[in-house]
Backbone as a ProteinNet text record, in pm:
[ID]
protein_1_A
[PRIMARY]
MKYTDNLFNRPRDARVPVRPDPILSSRPPLAQPAAPAAVSPAPTPSNDSNATASSAPAPSRLTVGPNIKLRGVEIDDCDTLVVEGRVEATMVSREIQIAETGSFSGKVDVDVAEIRGAFQGEMTARRRLVIHASGRVNGKIRYGKVNVAEGGEMSGDVGTISGDAPTVRAA
[TERTIARY]
1228.8	1174.5	1122.5	1211	1119.4	1009.3	969.6	829.6	897.1	992.4	1054.9	1091.5	1106.8	1149.8	1052.4	1073.8	974.4	983.2	883.4	832.3	860.1	875.6	861.5	1020.5	1097.8	1242.5	1310.2	1300.7	1418.8	1468.6	1593.9	1655.4	1615.5	1644.2	1609	1659	1807.4	1879	1821.6	1715	1699.5	1588	1542.8	1458.3	1476	1445	1503.5	1493.6	1605.3	1641.1	1501.1	1464.6	1367.4	1390.6	1413.3	1495.4	1343.1	1411.4	1319.9	1268.4	1119.3	1032.1	1095.6	1115.5	1153	1032.1	966.2	823	827.6	831.4	827.9	960.3	1072.6	1198.1	1205	1142.3	1150.4	1042.6	958.3	864.9	991.2	932.6	1030.2	998.2	1102.5	1036.7	945.2	877.6	747.5	809.4	714.5	754.6	783.9	875.2	885.1	823	748.7	694.8	795.1	733.4	803.3	800.6	944.8	946.5	861.7	808.5	677.8	720.5	648.7	691.1	651.4	714.5	701	536.5	482.7	299.7	333.2	227	154.7	58.2	36.2	-85.8	-201.5	-318.8	-449.3	-496.6	-536	-609.7	-695.6	-728.5	-814.3	-953.6	-1051.4	-1193.7	-1181.8	-1257.5	-1299.1	-1429.1	-1445.6	-1601.7	-1602.3	-1528.6	-1569.7	-1678.3	-1776.1	-1875.8	-1835.3	-1735.8	-1675.1	-1633	-1583.6	-1521.1	-1640.3	-1754.4	-1863.3	-1937.7	-1938	-2008.8	-1924.8	-1817.4	-1729.5	-1760.7	-1756.8	-1789.5	-1911.8	-2024.5	-2139.8	-2190.9	-2245.8	-2249.3	-2381	-2364.3	-2445.7	-2539.7	-2678.2	-2804.3	-2842.5	-2884.4	-2923.3	-3050.8	-3031.3	-3123	-3159.8	-3299.5	-3285.7	-3364.2	-3346	-3412	-3463.9	-3613.7	-3658.5	-3654.2	-3581.9	-3580.8	-3689.5	-3704	-3812.1	-3792.5	-3899.4	-3943.5	-3924.7	-3908.6	-3883.5	-4014.1	-4022.5	-4142.8	-4110.8	-4122.2	-4088.7	-4203.2	-4240.5	-4365.6	-4343.3	-4444.7	-4426.1	-4297.4	-4264.2	-4156.5	-4164.1	-4121.5	-4089.4	-3981	-3982.4	-3867.5	-3868.6	-3747.4	-3688.9	-3554.5	-3566.2	-3403.1	-3352.7	-3446.2	-3418.8	-3463	-3346.7	-3393.9	-3478.1	-3466.7	-3538.5	-3554.9	-3681.7	-3717.5	-3737	-3695.8	-3723.3	-3775.9	-3908.8	-3997.5	-3975.3	-3944.1	-3955.6	-4014.9	-4048	-4108.2	-4222.9	-4234.5	-4384	-4332.3	-4389.5	-4361.2	-4486.2	-4486.6	-4620.7	-4524.9	-4539.1	-4475.1	-4518.5	-4462	-4497.8	-4365.2	-4357.5	-4258.3	-4249.7	-4167.8	-4133.4	-3987.4	-4016.5	-3899	-3889.1	-3774.6	-3795.3	-3889.9	-3875	-3892.2	-3946.1	-4033.3	-4033.9	-4093	-4040.7	-4043.7	-4078.5	-4226.9	-4266.1	-4256.7	-4177.2	-4165.6	-4291	-4279.6	-4383.8	-4412	-4327.2	-4345.3	-4363.3	-4347.8	-4367.3	-4492.7	-4521.3	-4631.2	-4626.2	-4689.1	-4645.7	-4848.2	-4819.9	-4963.4	-4910.6	-4945.5	-4916	-4942.7	-4864	-4877.6	-4746.8	-4736.1	-4649.5	-4645.7	-4561.3	-4535.4	-4394	-4385.1	-4303.9	-4301	-4186.8	-4205.4	-4229.7	-4171.3	-4192.9	-4240.1	-4383.9	-4410.3	-4393.1	-4327.7	-4344.6	-4407.8	-4507.9	-4590.6	-4563.1	-4535.9	-4561.6	-4615.8	-4605.8	-4702	-4799.3	-4826.2	-4959.1	-4929.6	-5022.3	-4983.2	-5130.8	-5157	-5280	-5254.7	-5332.9	-5307.1	-5341.8	-5259.2	-5256	-5127.1	-5135.1	-5036.3	-5043.1	-4906.1	-4878.7	-4745.1	-4796.3	-4686.8	-4690.9	-4631.8	-4620.2	-4546.4	-4489.9	-4464.2	-4513.3	-4494.2	-4546.1	-4584.8	-4695.8	-4757.5	-4732.5	-4659.5	-4636.4	-4678.7	-4791.3	-4881	-4854.6	-4778.6	-4736.5	-4858.8	-4847.4	-4979.1	-5008.6	-4906.3	-4890.5	-4938.7	-4951	-4951.4	-5111.7	-5105.7	-5241.6	-5236.8	-5302	-5284.7	-5455.4	-5477.8	-5587.1	-5575.9	-5676.7	-5697.5	-5698.5	-5625.6	-5654.5	-5540.9	-5553.8	-5410.6	-5411.4	-5304.8	-5296.5	-5183.1	-5163	-5077.8	-5072	-4948.7	-4893.7	-4966.2	-4903.5	-4948.4	-4917.4	-5031.3	-5028.7	-5013.2	-4950.3	-4940.6	-4939.9	-5068.8	-5142.4	-5123.9	-5075.4	-5032.3	-5165.7	-5188.2	-5303.4	-5278.8	-5355.3	-5389	-5371	-5324.2	-5272.3	-5399.3	-5425.7	-5527.5	-5508.2	-5633.9	-5608	-5738.3	-5784.7	-5899.5	-5904.8	-6042.7	-6046	-6054.1	-6012.7	-6021.6	-5908.4	-5911.6	-5795.5	-5886	-5708.5	-5732.5	-5609.5	-5586.2	-5473.5	-5454.8	-5304.8	-5286.3	-5342.1	-5344.8	-5430.2	-5603.9	-5645.9	-5758.2	-5869.6	-5828.1	-5899.8	-6021.4	-5948	-5996.9	-6123.9	-6201.3	-6311.8	-6234.9	-6245.2	-6203	-6292.8	-6233.4	-6294.6	-6310.5	-6431.5	-6461	-6480.8	-6422.2	-6408.9	-6469.6	-6544	-6575.9	-6486.2
-46.2	47.3	166.4	250.4	392.8	474.2	560.7	606.6	681.5	716.9	800.4	682.2	575.3	492.3	466.9	422.9	392.4	267.1	216.2	46.7	-31.3	26.3	-41.2	-7.6	82.5	96.5	36.3	-25.5	-101.7	-200.5	-240	-350	-485.9	-571.7	-725.1	-788.2	-740.2	-808.5	-745.7	-651.6	-593.9	-709.6	-797.3	-885.4	-1002.3	-1036.4	-1141.2	-1287.1	-1357	-1480.9	-1572.9	-1661.9	-1769.8	-1923.6	-1999	-2114.6	-2203.9	-2303.7	-2371.2	-2480.6	-2495.1	-2586.2	-2724.3	-2826.7	-2955.2	-3050.7	-2989.2	-3059.1	-3045.3	-2908	-2855.7	-2880	-2900.7	-2911.9	-3045.9	-3139.1	-3313.2	-3359.8	-3223.9	-3253.7	-3237.3	-3312.7	-3288.6	-3152.6	-3078.8	-2955.7	-2994.9	-2859.2	-2851.8	-2852.7	-2911.4	-2904.7	-2797.1	-2745.4	-2647.7	-2634.8	-2514.8	-2527.7	-2552.5	-2641	-2662.1	-2551.7	-2546.3	-2425.7	-2432.5	-2346.1	-2353.4	-2409.5	-2466.1	-2540.2	-2432.1	-2477	-2402	-2408.9	-2283.7	-2296.3	-2380.1	-2468.3	-2505.8	-2426.3	-2479.2	-2390.2	-2470.6	-2427.9	-2464.8	-2573.1	-2657.1	-2771.9	-2762.4	-2802.3	-2743.6	-2859.5	-2785	-2843.2	-2977	-3080	-3212.2	-3206.9	-3343.9	-3356.3	-3488.3	-3507.5	-3569.2	-3536.8	-3617.7	-3550.8	-3522.9	-3566.8	-3527.9	-3388.2	-3359.8	-3176.3	-3120	-3147	-3057.8	-3072.7	-3167.1	-3204.6	-3109.4	-3117.4	-3037.4	-2875.8	-2828.1	-2681.2	-2629.4	-2738.5	-2673.4	-2650.2	-2548.5	-2551.8	-2662.1	-2715.6	-2820.4	-2754.4	-2851	-2799.9	-2809.8	-2690.9	-2657.6	-2750.1	-2773.9	-2867.6	-2875	-2877.1	-2851.6	-2950.8	-3028.7	-3140.6	-3076.7	-3101.4	-3076	-3238.2	-3273.4	-3386.1	-3435.4	-3528.3	-3574.3	-3524.8	-3534.3	-3434	-3304.7	-3220	-3091.5	-3033.9	-2892.7	-2850.3	-2726.5	-2689.5	-2522.4	-2480.7	-2353.1	-2268.9	-2133.5	-2084.4	-1936.3	-1873.3	-1989	-1908.9	-1931.4	-1852.2	-1864.7	-1929.1	-2008.8	-2118.5	-2088.6	-2014.2	-1967.9	-2040.4	-2036.1	-2081.6	-2166.3	-2293.3	-2398	-2547.5	-2592.1	-2713	-2794.4	-2853	-2973.3	-2935.4	-2954.7	-2990.5	-3123.8	-3157.4	-3301.9	-3281.4	-3325.4	-3284.2	-3453.2	-3442.9	-3587.6	-3560.7	-3398.3	-3365.5	-3275.2	-3160.4	-3088.8	-2967.8	-2890.5	-2768.3	-2696.4	-2582.8	-2473.4	-2381.7	-2350.8	-2255.9	-2224.8	-2130.6	-2084.4	-2111	-2171	-2237.3	-2246.2	-2164.2	-2173.5	-2245	-2328.2	-2437.9	-2491.3	-2613.1	-2700.2	-2824.9	-2892.9	-3035.1	-3023.9	-3092.4	-3092.7	-3234.2	-3326.4	-3449.2	-3474.2	-3528.3	-3562.1	-3672.8	-3720.8	-3845.1	-3901	-4038.6	-4108.4	-4023.9	-3968.9	-3944.7	-3763.8	-3715.5	-3548.8	-3544.8	-3403.9	-3331.6	-3189.7	-3112.9	-3014.9	-2946.5	-2793.2	-2721.8	-2611.8	-2515.1	-2432.4	-2413	-2332	-2310.2	-2356.9	-2419.4	-2456.7	-2452.3	-2406.4	-2384.8	-2452.8	-2581.2	-2632.3	-2689	-2777.3	-2816.5	-2989.2	-3046.6	-3201	-3202.8	-3264.6	-3283.4	-3457.3	-3490.3	-3650.5	-3636.7	-3693.7	-3727.9	-3860.9	-3878.9	-3990.2	-3980.8	-3853	-3821.7	-3741.7	-3637.6	-3571.2	-3430.1	-3379.7	-3263.1	-3175.2	-3034.7	-2999.6	-2826.8	-2776.9	-2676.4	-2651.5	-2534.3	-2519.8	-2551.1	-2632.4	-2703.8	-2655.9	-2640.4	-2608	-2687.7	-2803.4	-2865	-2884.8	-2822.4	-2743.7	-2887.1	-2946.2	-3071	-3213.6	-3251.6	-3363.4	-3389.4	-3459.1	-3459	-3633.7	-3662.9	-3825.8	-3826.2	-3933.2	-3942.9	-4086.7	-4141.4	-4277.4	-4325.8	-4456.7	-4514.1	-4476.9	-4449.9	-4370.7	-4219.5	-4200.7	-3994.7	-3972.6	-3824.5	-3771.8	-3652.6	-3565.7	-3459.6	-3417.6	-3258.3	-3232.1	-3095.8	-3043.5	-2883.5	-2832.1	-2713.5	-2680.7	-2716.1	-2841	-2933.5	-2841.2	-2796.7	-2797.8	-2868.1	-2943.6	-3022.7	-3017.8	-3062.8	-3091.7	-3227.9	-3313.7	-3488.9	-3509.1	-3611.2	-3685.2	-3843.3	-3881.6	-4033.4	-4044.1	-4125.4	-4158.4	-4326.9	-4384	-4497	-4552.6	-4692.6	-4756.1	-4759.1	-4687.2	-4672.4	-4499.7	-4408.4	-4291	-4200.3	-4067.4	-4005.9	-3883.5	-3831.3	-3692.6	-3645.2	-3531.7	-3494.9	-3324.1	-3245.4	-3138.1	-3026.2	-2945.7	-2840.4	-2926.2	-3003.4	-3066.5	-3076	-3010.4	-3031.1	-3012.7	-2989.5	-2975.6	-2810.4	-2781.4	-2640.4	-2594.9	-2655.3	-2559.1	-2533	-2636	-2605.1	-2652.3	-2729.8	-2801.6	-2906.3	-2964.1	-3094.1	-3073	-3079.9	-3067.5	-3105.7	-3003.1	-3040.6	-3131.5	-3166	-3303.3	-3248.9	-3218.9	-3175.6	-3293.7	-3312.8	-3412	-3399.2	-3482.5	-3432.6	-3480.9
5771.8	5653.8	5699.8	5691.7	5709.2	5654.3	5692.5	5649.8	5484.1	5484.5	5393.6	5281.6	5280	5188.9	5078.1	4956	4858.2	4884.2	4858	4878.4	4742.5	4652.9	4530.6	4440.6	4533.7	4477.3	4593.6	4658.9	4740.4	4688.8	4726.4	4660.9	4705.3	4629.6	4636.9	4795.5	4777.7	4911	5063.2	5062.2	5200.9	5235.5	5161.1	5214.5	5280	5398.5	5459.2	5403.8	5370.6	5315.9	5376	5291.1	5379.5	5319.2	5437.2	5425.6	5356.9	5258.2	5187.6	5285.8	5268.8	5338.2	5263	5357.3	5349.7	5255.8	5302.4	5213	5058.4	5049.7	4898.5	4826.7	4886.4	4842.3	4795.1	4865.1	4806.2	4703.4	4654.4	4523.3	4401.5	4302.4	4160.7	4121.4	4067.2	3998.1	3895.8	3854.1	3782.4	3633.7	3553.8	3426	3353.5	3274.1	3223	3068.2	3060.5	2936.9	2800.2	2700.4	2581.6	2485.8	2406.3	2331.7	2218.9	2182	2080.6	1954.1	1896.6	1788.4	1672.3	1564.9	1456.7	1386.8	1370.7	1305.5	1185.6	1202	1054.1	977.6	849.5	802.2	860.2	866.3	912.7	804	866.4	805.9	732.7	603.1	491.4	562.8	538.7	595.5	479.1	554.2	430.7	435.4	372.1	381.1	493.9	571.1	696.5	762.7	828	897.6	1054.9	1117.5	1233.1	1220.1	1125.1	1082.4	1108.7	1028	976.2	1152	1254.4	1359.4	1474.8	1451.7	1558.1	1569.6	1416.9	1401.1	1441.9	1410.4	1442.9	1608.7	1656.6	1778	1830.9	1943	1993.8	2039.8	1994.3	2026.2	2170.3	2206.4	2361.5	2385.5	2538.4	2550.6	2703	2776.5	2886.4	2943.1	3028.1	3114	3251.2	3295.4	3405	3460.5	3530.9	3614	3692	3737.6	3820.6	3947.6	4004.8	4157.5	4138	4015.6	4004.8	3930.4	4009.1	3961.2	3903.6	3761.1	3750.1	3704.3	3765.6	3736.8	3688.3	3599.6	3555.6	3505.9	3403.7	3327.2	3155	3056	2931.1	2910.2	2825.6	2745.5	2625.5	2579.8	2475.2	2387.1	2272.1	2226.2	2286.2	2329.7	2341.6	2256.6	2205.3	2095.1	2153.7	2237	2326.9	2420.4	2513.5	2633	2681.7	2785.4	2820.4	2966	2976.5	3082.6	3145.5	3260.1	3358.5	3498.7	3506.6	3613.9	3595.3	3641.9	3635	3600.8	3448.3	3398.6	3386.9	3443.1	3393.6	3360.9	3181.5	3119	3005.5	2924.4	2763.3	2734.7	2578	2531.7	2377.5	2335.7	2168.9	2144.9	2079.4	2066.7	1932.2	1939.1	1845.3	1854.9	1996.6	1996.8	2182.5	2203.7	2336.1	2323.7	2459.4	2483.7	2659.3	2640.6	2784.2	2834.2	2918.3	2961.2	3028	3060.3	3130	3292.9	3341.8	3462	3484.6	3357.2	3329.7	3297.2	3327.7	3287.8	3273.3	3156.7	3096.5	3096.1	3141.7	3155.1	3089.7	2995.7	2957	2804.7	2731	2604	2535	2434.9	2381.4	2214.3	2124	1995.1	1950.1	1904.5	1876.1	1694.2	1674.7	1552.6	1577.8	1682.7	1687.9	1849.2	1875.3	2009.8	2040.3	2142.2	2184	2322.8	2316.7	2449.6	2502.8	2650.2	2693.6	2796.2	2876.4	3002.4	2969.1	3032.3	3040.1	3002	2900.5	2835.8	2836.3	2934.5	2942.9	2862.5	2792.1	2749.4	2607.6	2535.1	2442.2	2319.6	2237.4	2182.9	2039.3	1972.6	1829.3	1786	1718.7	1682.6	1510.2	1477.8	1314	1226	1268.2	1177	1225.3	1339.5	1392.3	1540.2	1593.7	1724.1	1711.9	1818.8	1866.5	1994.2	2014	2142.1	2162.1	2273.7	2278	2390.7	2389.4	2479.5	2620.1	2656.4	2804	2796.5	2668.1	2642.8	2669.5	2709.6	2752.3	2714	2618.9	2592.5	2579.4	2645.4	2642.9	2644.1	2548.5	2543	2404.4	2361.5	2217.3	2134.8	2042.1	1982.7	1839.7	1787.1	1635.3	1598.5	1496.3	1435.3	1307.1	1231.9	1088.1	1078.6	1119.4	1122.3	1258.8	1296.1	1407.6	1433.8	1493.8	1553	1676	1723.8	1810.7	1857.4	1919.7	1977	2027.6	2039.5	2097.7	2222.8	2292.9	2425.9	2476.6	2363	2387	2374.3	2449.5	2461.6	2433.3	2311.7	2275.4	2275.8	2344.9	2385.8	2376	2366.9	2341.2	2216.4	2146.8	2036.3	1979.2	1880.1	1812.1	1660.7	1618.4	1452.4	1385.8	1256.7	1182.8	1191.9	1144.4	1141.2	1037.7	917.7	810.8	804.9	922.9	954.1	838.8	746.6	611.2	666.3	771.1	842.8	941.3	951.9	1072.6	1225.1	1288.3	1431.7	1504.5	1586.1	1671.5	1832.6	1871.9	2019.6	2086.2	2216.1	2283.1	2437.6	2503	2623.2	2731.5
[MASK]
+++++++++++++++++++++++++++++++++++++++++++++++++++++++++++++++++++++++++++++++++++++++++++++++++++++++++++++++++++++++++++++++++++++++++++++++++++++++++++++++++++++++++++

């Protein structure tokens, strides 16, 4: 090809023919896409629970696994935080679950808190706080309703969100 020839306007037969590769030629040909089918009308929504579940976005969930340390973050727009490791953070969410091996230190503002591990800091559980037998909660705690299993511990500045009930101060 000369410098004056145009690369894009050259004829196809100017290229050198390539011999077929015996390995590639032994493979079956690729399937050709089928002809497009006639377009059918969209299905109408039904009262089926599967139809509504598939259209709703999946809830966001963050899991901090065992032996993981997460420090100095703000966690927002997370439906459920599952703590199996160690977290030092500030969080505004719907639900927090602290496993037996997990610990959370910081500030939490959630609807539901379920504690099997350790929590240290400031917590507001607007609807419900559940402390299981292995759970330990310490700090400034505000809740809508509380459920403490036998063996579970809660200490610090503890009270309801409304503030009507007297707060309990424990050493």
